C-alpha positions in Angstrom: 70.9 64.2 -43.5 72.9 61.1 -44.7 72.7 57.6 -43.3 75.5 58.1 -40.8 73.9 61.3 -39.3 70.6 59.4 -39.0 72.2 56.5 -37.2 74.1 58.8 -34.8 70.9 60.8 -34.1 68.9 57.6 -33.4 71.7 56.2 -31.1 71.9 59.6 -29.3 68.2 59.7 -28.8 68.0 56.1 -27.5 70.9 56.8 -25.1 69.2 59.9 -23.8 66.0 57.9 -23.2 67.9 55.1 -21.3 69.7 57.7 -19.1 66.4 59.5 -18.3 64.7 56.2 -17.5 67.5 55.2 -15.2 67.6 58.5 -13.3 63.8 58.6 -13.1 63.8 55.0 -11.8 66.4 55.7 -9.2 64.4 58.7 -8.0 61.2 56.7 -7.8 62.8 53.8 -6.0 64.4 56.2 -3.4 61.0 57.8 -2.8 59.4 54.3 -2.3 62.2 53.4 0.1 61.6 56.6 2.1 57.9 55.9 2.2 58.5 52.4 3.6 61.4 53.4 5.9 60.9 57.1 7.0 63.9 56.9 9.3 66.1 56.3 6.2 65.7 60.0 5.3 66.9 61.0 8.7 70.0 58.7 8.4 70.8 60.2 5.0 70.6 63.7 6.4 72.8 62.7 9.3 75.5 61.4 6.9 75.7 64.7 4.9 78.8 66.7 5.8 78.2 69.6 8.2 80.0 72.9 8.3 80.9 72.9 4.6 83.0 75.9 3.6 82.0 77.3 0.2 84.5 79.5 -1.6 83.1 82.6 -3.4 83.8 81.5 -6.9 82.2 84.5 -8.5 84.8 86.8 -6.9 87.6 84.7 -8.2 86.7 85.4 -11.9 
């Protein structure tokens, strides 16, 4: 492994860690919000689209 490969590996690892921390933080903050405001979960469910038509993608292949 030369110097460039080592630097790319370190940057890739750090970027993965930042992305994981961000996603994990968003998940925890949303759980905390729902714990404080339980009606928030009902509002989010109400905003989700109803009667979604899903196409059978397996049959198209």
